[in-house]
DSSP file (Angstrom, degrees, kcal/mol; ACC not computed):
  #  RESIDUE AA STRUCTURE BP1 BP2  ACC     N-H-->O    O-->H-N    N-H-->O    O-->H-N    TCO  KAPPA ALPHA  PHI   PSI    X-CA   Y-CA   Z-CA
    1    1 A X              0   0    0      0, 0.0    16,-0.7     0, 0.0     2,-0.4   0.000 360.0 360.0 360.0 137.0  109.3   75.7   85.3
    2    2 A X  E     +A   16   0A   0     14,-0.2     2,-0.4    12,-0.0    14,-0.2  -0.688 360.0 179.8 -87.6 135.4  105.6   75.0   85.0
    3    3 A X  E     -A   15   0A   0     12,-2.1    12,-3.6    -2,-0.4     2,-0.4  -0.999   9.8-162.4-137.0 137.5  103.4   75.3   88.1
    4    4 A X  E     -A   14   0A   0     -2,-0.4     2,-0.5    10,-0.2    10,-0.2  -0.980   4.9-169.9-123.1 131.8   99.6   74.7   88.3
    5    5 A X  E     -A   13   0A   0      8,-2.8     8,-2.8    -2,-0.4     2,-0.3  -0.981  18.9-135.1-124.6 125.1   97.4   76.0   91.2
    6    6 A X  E     +A   12   0A   0     -2,-0.5     6,-0.2     6,-0.2     3,-0.1  -0.629  26.6 172.8 -74.8 131.3   93.8   75.0   91.8
    7    7 A X  E     -     0   0A   0      4,-2.7     2,-0.3    -2,-0.3     5,-0.2   0.832  54.1 -46.0-103.7 -59.7   91.6   78.0   92.5
    8    8 A X  E >  S-A   11   0A   0      3,-1.2     3,-3.6    34,-0.1    -1,-0.3  -0.917  95.1 -19.8-175.4 146.7   88.0   76.8   92.7
    9    9 A X  T 3  S-     0   0    0      1,-0.3    16,-0.1    -2,-0.3    55,-0.1  -0.234 132.6 -15.9  50.1-111.2   85.5   74.6   90.8
   10   10 A X  T 3  S+     0   0    0     53,-0.4     2,-0.4    14,-0.3    -1,-0.3   0.320 111.8 113.7-101.4   6.3   87.0   74.3   87.3
   11   11 A X  E <   +A    8   0A   0     -3,-3.6    -4,-2.7    15,-0.2    -3,-1.2  -0.667  34.4 164.0 -90.4 127.8   89.4   77.2   87.7
   12   12 A X  E     -AB   6  23A   0     11,-0.9    11,-2.8    -2,-0.4     2,-0.5  -0.961  28.7-138.9-131.9 154.8   93.1   76.7   87.7
   13   13 A X  E     -AB   5  22A   0     -8,-2.8    -8,-2.8    -2,-0.3     2,-0.5  -0.974  16.7-158.2-113.7 127.0   96.0   79.2   87.3
   14   14 A X  E     -AB   4  21A   0      7,-2.9     7,-2.2    -2,-0.5     2,-0.4  -0.912   7.6-161.4-108.9 126.5   98.9   77.9   85.2
   15   15 A X  E     +AB   3  20A   0    -12,-3.6   -12,-2.1    -2,-0.5     2,-0.3  -0.870  15.3 169.6-110.5 138.6  102.3   79.6   85.7
   16   16 A X  E >   -AB   2  19A   0      3,-2.8     3,-2.3    -2,-0.4     2,-0.2  -0.929  66.0 -40.5-147.6 125.6  105.3   79.5   83.4
   17   17 A X  T 3  S-     0   0    0    -16,-0.7    -2,-0.0    -2,-0.3     0, 0.0  -0.416 124.1 -25.9  54.4-122.9  108.3   81.7   83.8
   18   18 A X  T 3  S+     0   0    0     -2,-0.2     2,-0.3    -3,-0.1    -1,-0.3   0.188 125.6  77.0-104.5  16.6  107.0   85.1   85.0
   19   19 A X  E <   -B   16   0A   0     -3,-2.3    -3,-2.8    34,-0.0     2,-0.3  -0.815  54.2-173.1-123.5 162.0  103.5   84.8   83.3
   20   20 A X  E     -Bc  15  52A   0     31,-2.0    33,-2.8    -2,-0.3    34,-1.3  -0.981  11.8-149.3-148.3 163.3  100.3   82.9   84.1
   21   21 A X  E     -Bc  14  54A   0     -7,-2.2    -7,-2.9    -2,-0.3     2,-0.4  -0.978  12.4-142.3-131.9 149.8   97.0   82.1   82.7
   22   22 A X  E     -Bc  13  55A   0     32,-2.3    34,-3.0    -2,-0.3     2,-0.5  -0.926  13.9-151.7-111.8 132.3   93.7   81.6   84.4
   23   23 A X  E     -Bc  12  56A   0    -11,-2.8   -11,-0.9    -2,-0.4    34,-0.2  -0.921  66.4 -18.9-111.0 127.8   91.3   78.9   83.1
   24   24 A X  S    S-     0   0    0     32,-2.8     2,-0.3    -2,-0.5   -14,-0.3   0.890  76.0-158.9  50.9  58.1   87.5   79.1   83.6
   25   25 A X        +     0   0    0     -3,-0.2    41,-0.8    31,-0.2     2,-0.3  -0.516  27.3 157.1 -73.7 128.4   87.3   81.6   86.5
   26   26 A X        +     0   0    0     -2,-0.3   -15,-0.2   -18,-0.2   -16,-0.1  -0.875   5.7 166.6-143.5 110.3   84.1   81.7   88.5
   27   27 A X        -     0   0    0     -2,-0.3    15,-2.6     1,-0.2     2,-0.3   0.681  56.0  -8.5-106.5 -21.5   84.8   83.2   92.0
   28   28 A X  S    S+     0   0    0     13,-0.2    -1,-0.2     2,-0.0    41,-0.1  -0.986  85.3  54.5-166.5 168.6   81.4   83.9   93.5
   29   29 A X  S    S-     0   0    0     -2,-0.3     9,-0.6    -3,-0.1     2,-0.3  -0.154  74.3 -70.2  90.5 175.2   77.6   84.1   93.1
   30   30 A X  E     -F   37   0B   0      7,-0.1     2,-0.3    -2,-0.0     7,-0.2  -0.768  42.4-171.6-107.6 153.1   75.1   81.6   91.8
   31   31 A X  E  >> +F   36   0B   0      5,-1.9     5,-2.1    -2,-0.3     4,-1.1  -0.810  56.5  48.0-134.2 175.3   74.5   80.3   88.3
   32   32 A X  T >45S-     0   0    0     -2,-0.3     3,-1.3     1,-0.2    -1,-0.2   0.973 137.1 -40.2  52.8  63.5   72.0   78.2   86.4
   33   33 A X  T 345S-     0   0    0      1,-0.3    -1,-0.2    -3,-0.1    -2,-0.1   0.874 110.6 -60.3  55.0  42.2   68.9   80.1   87.6
   34   34 A X  T 345S+     0   0    0      2,-0.1    -1,-0.3     1,-0.1    -2,-0.2   0.711 114.0 115.4  61.4  23.9   70.4   80.3   91.1
   35   35 A X  T <<5 +     0   0    0     -3,-1.3     2,-0.4    -4,-1.1    -3,-0.2   0.634  66.8  52.7 -96.9 -15.1   70.6   76.5   91.4
   36   36 A X  E   < +F   31   0B   0     -5,-2.1    -5,-1.9     0, 0.0     2,-0.3  -0.943  58.8 163.8-120.3 142.1   74.4   76.2   91.6
   37   37 A X  E     -F   30   0B   0     -2,-0.4    -7,-0.1    -7,-0.2     2,-0.1  -0.970  40.4 -96.5-145.4 163.2   76.9   77.9   93.9
   38   38 A X        -     0   0    0     -9,-0.6     3,-0.2    -2,-0.3    -9,-0.1  -0.429  27.6-124.5 -73.4 152.8   80.4   77.3   94.9
   39   39 A X  S    S+     0   0    0      1,-0.3     2,-0.3    -2,-0.1    -1,-0.1   0.864 100.5   2.8 -62.7 -34.6   81.2   75.4   98.1
   40   40 A X  S    S-     0   0    0      3,-0.0    -1,-0.3   -13,-0.0     3,-0.1  -0.958  85.1-112.4-152.2 132.5   83.2   78.5   99.1
   41   41 A X        -     0   0    0     -2,-0.3   -13,-0.2    -3,-0.2     2,-0.2  -0.300  43.6-102.2 -60.9 149.8   83.7   81.8   97.2
   42   42 A X        -     0   0    0    -15,-2.6     2,-0.7     1,-0.1    -1,-0.1  -0.489  24.8-129.3 -74.9 144.0   87.2   82.3   96.0
   43   43 A X    >   -     0   0    0     -2,-0.2     3,-2.7   -36,-0.2     4,-0.3  -0.855  10.8-146.3 -92.4 118.1   89.5   84.7   97.9
   44   44 A X  G >  S+     0   0    0     -2,-0.7     3,-1.3     1,-0.3     5,-0.2   0.732  96.7  67.7 -60.7 -21.3   91.0   87.1   95.4
   45   45 A X  G 3  S+     0   0    0      1,-0.2    -1,-0.3     3,-0.1     4,-0.0   0.633  89.8  65.9 -73.1 -11.2   94.2   87.2   97.4
   46   46 A X  G <  S+     0   0    0     -3,-2.7     2,-0.4     2,-0.1    -1,-0.2   0.581  89.2  81.1 -81.4 -10.2   94.7   83.5   96.3
   47   47 A X  S <  S-     0   0    0     -3,-1.3     2,-1.2    -4,-0.3     3,-0.2  -0.826  77.6-136.6-102.8 133.9   95.2   84.6   92.7
   48   48 A X     >  +     0   0    0     -2,-0.4     4,-0.5     1,-0.2     3,-0.2  -0.727  30.3 169.1 -87.3  93.9   98.4   86.0   91.4
   49   49 A X  T  4  +     0   0    0     -2,-1.2     3,-0.2     1,-0.2    -1,-0.2   0.751  67.4  70.5 -78.2 -24.0   97.3   89.0   89.3
   50   50 A X  T  4 S+     0   0    0      1,-0.2    -1,-0.2    -3,-0.2   -30,-0.1   0.910 108.4  34.1 -58.7 -43.1  100.8   90.3   88.9
   51   51 A X  T  4 S+     0   0    0     -3,-0.2   -31,-2.0   -32,-0.1    -1,-0.2   0.580  90.0 120.4 -88.4 -10.1  101.7   87.5   86.5
   52   52 A X  E  <  +c   20   0A   0     -4,-0.5   -31,-0.2    -3,-0.2    27,-0.1  -0.379  19.2 150.2 -67.7 122.1   98.3   87.1   84.9
   53   53 A X  E     +     0   0A   0    -33,-2.8    28,-2.3     1,-0.3     2,-0.3   0.632  60.8  31.1-118.0 -30.3   98.4   87.6   81.1
   54   54 A X  E     -cd  21  81A   0    -34,-1.3   -32,-2.3    26,-0.2     2,-0.4  -0.955  51.4-157.3-136.5 149.4   95.6   85.4   79.8
   55   55 A X  E     -cd  22  82A   0     26,-2.2    28,-3.2    -2,-0.3     2,-0.5  -0.996  17.2-158.9-122.2 123.7   92.2   84.1   80.7
   56   56 A X  E     -cd  23  83A   0    -34,-3.0   -32,-2.8    -2,-0.4     2,-0.5  -0.897   3.6-165.6-105.0 128.2   91.2   80.9   78.9
   57   57 A X  E     - d   0  84A   0     26,-2.8    28,-0.7    -2,-0.5     8,-0.1  -0.964   6.1-163.7-116.8 121.9   87.5   80.2   78.8
   58   58 A X        -     0   0    0     -2,-0.5     2,-0.3     1,-0.2    -1,-0.1   0.852  64.3 -21.4 -77.6 -35.2   86.5   76.7   77.7
   59   59 A X        -     0   0    0      2,-0.2    -1,-0.2    25,-0.1     5,-0.1  -0.963  69.7 -86.6-166.9 177.9   82.9   77.2   76.9
   60   60 A X  S    S+     0   0    0     -2,-0.3     5,-0.1     4,-0.1     4,-0.0   0.522  75.1 117.9 -80.6  -8.5   79.8   79.3   77.4
   61   61 A X  S >> S-     0   0    0      1,-0.1     4,-2.9     2,-0.1     3,-2.4  -0.351  71.8-122.8 -62.3 140.7   78.3   77.8   80.6
   62   62 A X  T 34 S+     0   0    0      1,-0.3    -1,-0.1     2,-0.2    -2,-0.0   0.607 109.0  64.3 -68.0 -11.4   78.3   80.4   83.4
   63   63 A X  T 34 S+     0   0    0      1,-0.1   -53,-0.4     2,-0.1    -1,-0.3   0.446 119.4  26.6 -85.4   1.4   80.3   78.2   85.8
   64   64 A X  T <4 S+     0   0    0     -3,-2.4     2,-0.6     1,-0.2    -2,-0.2   0.574 129.3  40.4-124.2 -37.5   83.2   78.6   83.2
   65   65 A X  S  < S+     0   0    0     -4,-2.9     2,-0.7   -41,-0.1    -1,-0.2  -0.849  74.6 170.5-115.2  89.5   82.3   81.9   81.5
   66   66 A X     >  -     0   0    0    -41,-0.8     4,-2.3    -2,-0.6     5,-0.2  -0.878  19.5-166.4-110.9 106.9   81.2   84.1   84.4
   67   67 A X  H  > S+     0   0    0     -2,-0.7     4,-2.4     1,-0.2     5,-0.2   0.846  87.1  54.9 -64.3 -35.6   80.8   87.7   83.4
   68   68 A X  H  > S+     0   0    0      2,-0.2     4,-2.0     1,-0.2    -1,-0.2   0.917 110.1  47.1 -64.5 -41.5   80.6   89.0   87.0
   69   69 A X  H  > S+     0   0    0      2,-0.2     4,-2.5     1,-0.2    -2,-0.2   0.920 111.0  52.0 -63.6 -43.2   83.9   87.4   87.8
   70   70 A X  H  X S+     0   0    0     -4,-2.3     4,-2.6     1,-0.2    -2,-0.2   0.897 108.3  51.1 -61.4 -40.1   85.5   88.7   84.6
   71   71 A X  H  X S+     0   0    0     -4,-2.4     4,-1.9     2,-0.2    -1,-0.2   0.908 110.3  49.4 -63.0 -41.4   84.3   92.3   85.5
   72   72 A X  H  X S+     0   0    0     -4,-2.0     4,-0.9     2,-0.2    -2,-0.2   0.907 111.8  48.5 -64.3 -41.6   85.9   91.9   88.9
   73   73 A X  H >X S+     0   0    0     -4,-2.5     4,-2.9     1,-0.2     3,-1.0   0.933 109.3  52.9 -63.0 -44.8   89.1   90.7   87.4
   74   74 A X  H 3< S+     0   0    0     -4,-2.6    -1,-0.2     1,-0.3    -2,-0.2   0.866 104.7  55.7 -60.1 -36.8   89.1   93.6   84.9
   75   75 A X  H 3< S+     0   0    0     -4,-1.9    -1,-0.3     1,-0.2    -2,-0.2   0.754 114.8  39.8 -67.4 -23.1   88.7   96.1   87.7
   76   76 A X  H << S+     0   0    0     -3,-1.0     2,-0.3    -4,-0.9    -2,-0.2   0.802 136.5   4.3 -92.1 -35.2   91.9   94.7   89.4
   77   77 A X     <  +     0   0    0     -4,-2.9    -1,-0.3    -5,-0.1     3,-0.2  -0.925  57.1 178.1-154.1 123.8   93.9   94.2   86.2
   78   78 A X        +     0   0    0     -2,-0.3     2,-0.4     1,-0.2    24,-0.2   0.378  62.7  85.1-114.4   5.0   92.9   95.2   82.7
   79   79 A X        +     0   0    0    -27,-0.1     2,-0.3    22,-0.1    -1,-0.2  -0.323  67.1 117.4-101.8  52.9   95.9   94.3   80.5
   80   80 A X        -     0   0    0     -2,-0.4    22,-1.6    -3,-0.2     2,-0.5  -0.893  56.7-139.7-118.6 145.0   94.7   90.7   80.0
   81   81 A X  E     -de  54 102A   0    -28,-2.3   -26,-2.2    -2,-0.3     2,-0.4  -0.917  14.1-144.5-104.8 130.4   93.8   88.8   76.9
   82   82 A X  E     -de  55 103A   0     20,-2.8    22,-2.5    -2,-0.5     2,-0.4  -0.777  11.5-157.8 -92.4 137.8   90.8   86.5   77.0
   83   83 A X  E     +de  56 104A   0    -28,-3.2   -26,-2.8    -2,-0.4     2,-0.3  -0.963  16.4 170.6-120.0 132.2   91.0   83.4   74.8
   84   84 A X  E     -de  57 105A   0     20,-2.0    22,-2.8    -2,-0.4   -26,-0.1  -0.987  41.0 -91.2-141.8 145.0   87.9   81.5   73.7
   85   85 A X  E     - e   0 106A   0    -28,-0.7    22,-0.2    -2,-0.3     2,-0.0  -0.279  57.3 -94.1 -57.3 141.8   87.2   78.6   71.2
   86   86 A X        +     0   0    0     20,-2.4     2,-0.3     2,-0.0    -1,-0.1  -0.328  51.7 176.2 -61.3 133.7   86.4   79.9   67.8
   87   87 A X        -     0   0    0      1,-0.1    -3,-0.0    -3,-0.1    -1,-0.0  -0.980  39.4-135.1-136.6 148.3   82.6   80.3   67.1
   88   88 A X  S    S+     0   0    0     -2,-0.3     2,-0.5     2,-0.0    -1,-0.1   0.871  96.7  75.0 -66.9 -37.0   80.7   81.7   64.2
   89   89 A X        -     0   0    0      1,-0.1     3,-0.3    -3,-0.1     4,-0.2  -0.681  68.3-166.1 -77.9 120.9   78.5   83.5   66.7
   90   90 A X     >  +     0   0    0     -2,-0.5     4,-2.4     1,-0.2     5,-0.2   0.191  55.3 110.1 -95.2  15.6   80.6   86.5   68.0
   91   91 A X  H  > S+     0   0    0      1,-0.2     4,-2.4     2,-0.2     5,-0.2   0.924  78.6  48.2 -59.4 -48.1   78.4   87.3   71.0
   92   92 A X  H  > S+     0   0    0     -3,-0.3     4,-2.6     1,-0.2     5,-0.3   0.924 111.4  51.3 -59.9 -44.9   81.0   86.2   73.6
   93   93 A X  H  > S+     0   0    0     -4,-0.2     4,-2.5     1,-0.2    -1,-0.2   0.931 111.1  48.2 -56.3 -47.7   83.7   88.2   71.8
   94   94 A X  H  X S+     0   0    0     -4,-2.4     4,-2.0     1,-0.2    -1,-0.2   0.900 112.6  47.2 -63.0 -42.2   81.6   91.3   71.8
   95   95 A X  H  X S+     0   0    0     -4,-2.4     4,-1.8     2,-0.2    -1,-0.2   0.916 113.3  47.7 -67.9 -42.8   80.6   91.0   75.5
   96   96 A X  H  X>S+     0   0    0     -4,-2.6     5,-1.5     1,-0.2     4,-1.3   0.902 113.1  48.4 -66.4 -39.6   84.2   90.4   76.7
   97   97 A X  H  <5S+     0   0    0     -4,-2.5    -1,-0.2    -5,-0.3    -2,-0.2   0.855 107.3  56.7 -67.4 -33.4   85.5   93.3   74.6
   98   98 A X  H  <5S+     0   0    0     -4,-2.0    -2,-0.2     1,-0.2    -1,-0.2   0.871 102.4  54.7 -64.8 -36.0   82.7   95.5   76.1
   99   99 A X  H  <5S-     0   0    0     -4,-1.8    -1,-0.2    -5,-0.1    -2,-0.2   0.879 126.8-107.0 -61.2 -36.2   84.1   94.6   79.5
  100  100 A X  T  <5S+     0   0    0     -4,-1.3    -3,-0.2     1,-0.3    -2,-0.1   0.306  73.4 131.7 129.1  -7.4   87.4   95.9   78.2
  101  101 A X      < -     0   0    0     -5,-1.5    -1,-0.3     1,-0.1   -20,-0.2  -0.350  59.5-114.5 -72.9 153.1   89.6   92.9   77.7
  102  102 A X  E     -e   81   0A   0    -22,-1.6   -20,-2.8   -24,-0.2     2,-0.4  -0.513  40.1-147.6 -73.0 158.4   91.6   92.1   74.6
  103  103 A X  E     -e   82   0A   0    -22,-0.2     2,-0.4    -2,-0.2   -20,-0.2  -0.988  21.8-179.5-140.1 141.3   90.2   89.0   72.9
  104  104 A X  E     -e   83   0A   0    -22,-2.5   -20,-2.0    -2,-0.4     2,-0.4  -0.999  21.7-136.5-136.2 138.9   91.5   86.1   70.8
  105  105 A X  E     -e   84   0A   0     -2,-0.4     2,-0.6   -22,-0.2   -20,-0.2  -0.767  18.6-138.2 -88.0 142.1   89.7   83.1   69.3
  106  106 A X  E     -e   85   0A   0    -22,-2.8   -20,-2.4    -2,-0.4     2,-0.2  -0.902  21.6-123.5-100.1 119.8   91.4   79.8   69.7
  107  107 A X        -     0   0    0     -2,-0.6     2,-0.2   -22,-0.2   -22,-0.1  -0.426  28.1-142.6 -65.3 132.3   91.3   77.7   66.5
  108  108 A X        -     0   0    0     -2,-0.2     2,-0.1     1,-0.1    -1,-0.1  -0.555  25.4 -90.2 -93.1 159.5   89.6   74.4   67.1
  109  109 A X              0   0    0     -2,-0.2    -1,-0.1     1,-0.1     0, 0.0  -0.458 360.0 360.0 -64.5 137.7   90.6   71.0   65.6
  110  110 A X              0   0    0     -2,-0.1    -1,-0.1    -3,-0.1    -2,-0.0   0.364 360.0 360.0-122.9 360.0   88.6   70.5   62.4
């Protein structure tokens, strides 16, 4: 059975069977030169890390690709694969792998 849980901002957790994926996690802090913040920081106890297998990041904006949030997640659970749209520039891949996550590019429609 499919279940979807809203976490914060653009972040949702999608559950299927005993696994889940997290989309665009940004849990705390300010972005865009400290001009944006969440209405309320996310409570890490609201996220099911036990089932978490994948993190999907839609694009490079820091309210969707938030490196501080990714580091916090990695410190709690490190056997997760990050999925990101395929880019010729491999900078995002390198930074996410440096944090310690496994990484996959998602082929885009051409």
